[in-house]
C-alpha positions in Angstrom: 59.8 -1.2 68.8 59.4 2.2 67.1 56.3 4.2 67.6 55.4 7.7 66.6 55.3 10.0 69.6 52.8 12.8 69.8 55.1 15.5 71.1 52.2 17.7 72.3 50.7 14.8 74.3 54.1 13.9 75.7 54.6 17.5 76.9 51.1 17.5 78.5 51.8 14.2 80.2 55.1 15.5 81.6 53.3 18.7 82.8 50.5 16.7 84.5 53.2 14.6 86.2 55.2 17.6 87.3 58.2 16.2 85.4 58.9 18.9 82.8 61.7 20.7 84.6 63.8 17.8 85.6 63.3 15.8 82.4 64.6 18.8 80.3 67.6 19.0 82.7 68.6 15.4 82.0 71.9 15.1 79.9 70.0 14.5 76.7 66.6 15.9 77.7 63.8 13.7 76.3 66.4 11.6 74.5 68.1 10.5 77.7 68.0 6.7 78.1 66.6 5.6 81.4 68.0 2.2 82.5 65.6 -0.5 83.7 66.2 0.2 87.4 65.9 4.0 87.0 69.3 4.1 88.7 70.1 7.5 87.3 67.0 9.1 88.8 65.8 9.9 92.3 62.8 7.9 93.7 60.5 10.9 93.3 61.7 11.4 89.7 61.0 7.7 89.0 57.5 8.1 90.3 56.9 11.1 88.2 58.3 9.4 85.0 56.1 6.4 85.6 53.1 8.7 86.2 53.8 10.6 82.9 54.1 7.3 81.0 50.7 6.3 82.4 49.1 9.7 81.6 50.4 9.5 78.0 48.2 6.5 77.5 45.1 8.7 78.3 43.7 6.6 81.2 40.2 7.0 82.6 41.5 5.5 85.9 44.9 5.4 87.5 46.0 3.2 90.3 49.2 4.0 92.3 50.6 1.9 95.1 52.6 3.7 97.8 53.3 6.8 95.6 54.7 8.8 98.6 56.9 6.1 100.1 60.4 7.3 100.8 59.9 10.7 99.1 61.2 14.0 100.3 58.6 16.8 100.9 59.4 18.4 97.5 58.7 15.2 95.5 55.7 14.4 97.7 54.2 17.8 96.9 54.9 17.3 93.2 53.1 13.9 93.2 50.2 15.5 95.1 50.0 18.3 92.5 50.0 15.6 89.7 47.0 13.9 91.4 45.1 17.2 91.6 45.9 17.9 88.0 44.6 14.5 87.0 41.4 15.1 89.0 40.9 18.4 87.2 41.4 16.5 83.9 38.5 14.2 84.9 40.8 11.2 85.5 39.8 9.0 88.4 42.4 7.6 90.7 43.0 5.1 93.4 45.9 5.6 95.8 46.9 2.7 97.9 49.0 3.4 101.0 49.9 1.6 104.2 50.8 4.8 106.0 48.5 7.0 107.9 48.9 10.0 105.6 47.0 13.2 105.3 45.4 13.0 101.9 43.3 16.1 102.0 43.5 16.4 98.2 41.5 13.3 97.6 37.7 13.1 97.5 37.3 10.0 99.6 39.5 7.8 101.8 38.7 4.3 102.8 40.3 2.2 105.5 40.7 -1.6 105.0 41.0 -3.2 108.4 40.4 -6.8 109.3 38.7 -7.5 106.0 36.2 -4.6 106.4 36.2 -1.5 104.3 35.0 1.8 105.9 34.8 5.3 104.6 36.9 8.0 106.3 35.4 11.5 106.4 38.4 13.6 105.2 36.8 16.9 106.1 36.1 15.7 109.6 39.6 14.4 110.1 41.0 17.8 108.7 38.9 19.8 111.1 40.1 17.7 114.1 43.8 18.2 113.2 
């Protein structure tokens, strides 16, 4: 399958996903072939590549499941920055996580427990910390 790639949009997608630096350091840069299991990338890099691929499609909404699972602090921060950049670009998002994470960069947090959905006040939780 051959498609024409909008290079400017590709660079914007990589920037929003905080993936520019490491992608350009790959052996062949943007031309580097990524195998199906992403074996030649770290978990954080995989997340950012997948996010960049999604951003390239110009979504109005993005949904990510466990985006911080198993990430080191540097990659977690990069993903957080990506989410903030997407918010600034008026893209709505849903982050699903099973962990009790501090998500102070999101507008709203909900807890699904025993079949009931309840709103968590992020500002209140941040003040109590």
